[in-house]
N, C-alpha and C positions, 0 to 999 in steps of 0.2 A: 799050340802055344809053346814058345821056346822059353825054357827056364833061364833066368838071368842070374849071374853071380851077384851076391850081395855087394853093395857099393864099397863096403869096407875092404873086401878082398881085392877089388879092382884098384882101389887107391893105395893099398899097401905095397903094390908092385912099383909105385912111382918113386923116383929118387927124391931126395930132399929139395933139390932145385926145382924139380917138376911140381912138387907139392906147393912150394912157395909161389911159383908162377901161376898155378891154377887158383890159389887163394887170392892173389892180387887181381886176377880177372874178375872174381866175384866180389872182392872187397878192396877197391883201389885206395881206400883211405889207410890201409895198413902199410907200413913201410917194410921193405926187405930186411932192414937191420933189426926191427922189432921181431919179425917172424923168425929170423935167424937164431933168436935166443931160445926157441922151443925145440923140443925133441921131435924126431920124425913121427913118433907115435902121437904126440900132441897135435902136430900139424895135420896128420891124417884124420884124427878125430874132429878137428875144427873144419877141415875141408868137407868131411862127410856131413857135418851139421849145415854148412853153407849150401851144399848141393841139395840136400833134402828141403831146405827152406825155400829153394827156388821153385819147387813143385806147387801146384795149386792145392789149397787145403781141401780136405774131403776124406772119405773113408779110406782111400789108398795112401794118403800122406801120413807117413809114420817116421818118427825119430825116437829112438830109445836112449835115454840118458844112461851112461855107464855108471858103475858104482864108484868111479873115481871122481865124479863131478857131483857135488852136493846141489840139491835143488834150492836150498835156502842158505844164504851166508849171513853171518852176523859180524859186525865190526864194532869193537869196543875201544874207546879212547882210553889210553892209560894216562893216569895223572901223575 
């Protein structure tokens, strides 16, 4: 069995334009202008999530939420 590099390591070698192009292939509803507002690190994280979501669910399907992304968000309206 050949060991594969973690997907994050492979994606971190991509340029900003390459990250946006790959995101648009997986999520054509996102606009290049919208994606351009995010940092390369954020784009890498999002592309990793999209890539892992393409795999069939099961024991081998894993995506670990980073500590920079909260699992639950709360929105309060200020009066």
